[in-house]
C-alpha positions in Angstrom: -0.1 0.0 0.0 2.8 2.4 0.9 4.5 1.8 -2.4 1.3 2.7 -4.3 0.9 5.8 -2.3 4.5 6.9 -3.0 4.2 6.3 -6.7 0.9 8.3 -7.0 2.3 11.1 -4.8 5.4 11.1 -7.1 3.2 11.2 -10.2 1.3 14.2 -8.8 4.4 16.1 -7.9 6.0 15.3 -11.3 3.0 16.7 -13.1 3.1 19.8 -10.9 6.8 20.3 -11.5 6.4 19.7 -15.3 3.6 22.3 -15.5 5.7 24.8 -13.5 8.8 24.3 -15.6 6.8 24.6 -18.9 5.0 27.7 -17.8 8.2 29.4 -16.5 9.8 28.7 -20.0 6.7 30.1 -21.7 6.8 33.0 -19.3 10.4 33.8 -20.1 9.9 33.4 -23.9 6.4 35.0 -24.5 5.3 36.6 -21.3 2.2 36.1 -19.1 -0.9 34.7 -20.6 -4.1 36.8 -20.1 -7.5 35.2 -19.8 -10.8 37.3 -19.6 -12.3 35.1 -16.8 -9.1 35.3 -14.7 -8.9 39.0 -15.3 -12.7 39.5 -14.2 -12.5 37.2 -11.3 -9.0 38.1 -10.1 -7.4 35.9 -7.4 -8.6 34.8 -4.0 -7.1 34.3 -0.7 -6.5 30.6 -1.5 -5.4 31.0 -5.2 -3.8 34.1 -6.6 -4.2 35.3 -10.1 -0.9 33.9 -11.1 -1.8 30.4 -10.0 -5.2 30.8 -11.9 -3.3 31.8 -15.1 -1.1 28.8 -14.8 -4.1 26.5 -14.4 -5.9 28.0 -17.4 -2.8 27.7 -19.5 -2.2 24.2 -18.5 -5.8 23.0 -18.9 -6.5 25.0 -22.1 -5.1 22.2 -24.5 -7.0 19.5 -22.7 -10.2 21.6 -23.0 -9.6 22.1 -26.7 -9.0 18.4 -27.2 -12.3 17.6 -25.3 -14.1 20.1 -27.6 -12.6 18.4 -30.7 -13.7 15.0 -29.4 -17.2 16.4 -28.9 -17.2 15.7 -25.2 -19.9 17.7 -23.5 -19.5 19.7 -20.3 -22.2 17.5 -18.6 -20.2 14.4 -19.5 -17.1 16.0 -18.0 -19.1 16.8 -14.8 -20.3 13.2 -14.5 -16.6 12.1 -15.0 -15.7 14.4 -12.1 -18.4 12.6 -9.9 -16.9 9.1 -10.9 -13.3 10.2 -10.2 -14.6 11.6 -6.8 -16.3 8.4 -5.9 -13.1 6.4 -6.7 -11.2 8.8 -4.6 -13.5 8.4 -1.6 -13.5 4.7 -1.9 -9.7 4.6 -2.0 -9.7 6.8 1.2 -12.0 4.5 3.0 -9.5 1.7 2.4 -6.4 3.8 3.2 -4.9 4.3 -0.2 -4.2 7.9 0.4 -1.9 8.4 -2.7 -4.4 6.7 -5.0 -7.1 8.9 -3.5 -5.2 12.0 -4.0 -4.6 11.1 -7.6 -8.3 10.7 -8.4 -9.3 13.6 -6.3 -7.0 15.6 -8.6 -8.5 14.0 -11.7 -11.9 15.0 -10.3 -10.7 18.6 -9.6 -9.3 18.8 -13.2 -12.7 17.7 -14.5 -14.4 20.3 -12.4 -12.2 23.0 -13.9 -12.6 21.6 -17.6 -16.4 21.4 -17.6 -16.8 25.2 -17.3 -14.0 25.8 -19.8 -15.6 23.4 -22.3 -18.9 25.0 -21.8 -17.6 28.5 -22.5 -15.6 27.3 -25.5 -18.5 25.6 -27.1 -21.0 28.5 -25.9 -23.3 26.0 -24.2 -22.9 27.4 -20.7 -26.3 27.3 -18.9 -27.9 27.6 -15.5 -28.7 23.9 -15.6 -25.1 23.1 -16.3 -24.0 25.2 -13.3 -26.6 23.6 -11.0 -25.3 20.1 -12.1 -21.6 21.3 -11.6 -22.4 22.6 -8.0 -24.3 19.4 -7.2 -21.5 17.2 -8.5 -19.1 19.3 -6.4 -21.0 18.7 -3.2 -21.2 14.9 -3.9 -17.4 14.7 -4.6 -16.8 16.6 -1.3 -19.1 14.1 0.4 -17.4 11.0 -1.0 -14.0 12.3 0.0 -14.9 13.2 3.5 -17.0 10.0 3.9 -14.0 8.0 2.8 -12.0 9.7 5.6 -14.9 9.0 8.2 -14.9 5.4 7.2 -11.1 5.1 7.3 -10.9 6.7 10.8 -13.9 4.8 12.2 -11.9 3.8 15.2 -10.8 7.5 15.9 -13.8 9.6 16.9 -11.8 12.8 17.1 -10.8 12.4 13.4 -14.4 11.5 12.5 -15.7 14.6 14.3 -13.2 16.8 12.3 -14.2 15.3 9.0 -18.0 15.7 9.9 -17.3 19.4 10.6 -15.6 19.8 7.3 -18.6 18.0 5.7 -21.0 20.5 7.4 -18.8 23.3 6.1 -18.8 22.0 2.5 -22.5 22.0 2.6 -22.7 25.5 4.0 -20.7 26.8 1.0 -23.7 26.1 -1.3 -26.3 27.3 1.2 -24.4 30.5 1.9 -23.9 31.2 -1.8 -27.5 30.6 -2.6 -28.7 32.8 0.4 -26.3 35.6 -0.6 -27.4 35.6 -4.3 -31.1 35.6 -3.1 -30.5 38.5 -0.8 -28.6 40.4 -3.6 -31.5 40.0 -5.9 -33.9 41.1 -3.3 -31.9 44.4 -2.9 -31.7 45.1 -6.6 
């Protein structure tokens, strides 16, 4: 089990290093890449504008390939759900490296569904609802996997349950804030 975790962790770190080196070379040769969405949204406390630009730059070719292959944004969202389920299952059995790898795949799919929707001009409210619902299920699978793995450690389970409650509050708080914003317009 430990060998698999090491290999999967190494794969993730190698991918990150490769993207970092490739973007650094691109930055030196051609300068920063600007994306309208990144410029509109800007950075956040957890992820600055530069990291968002690197992410967009790295995922853009994959999104274009998915568009070329006629993969729909909803299919990508469903793939994110499947990868999230695999990640949660791996956590429940203690395969943390494998779980991390599939959690990253799920996160990549979560990024790609919106990119593909915008590229193909099929972005919709229904797609956003599916994306948000899949995000909550993926978080549930991940945290449920931890809860199952740590079934003999009540303190760790309590922490995971608090994280689960917090993840559900993200959706509720966002919806409530949007509702209040519409009421005051």
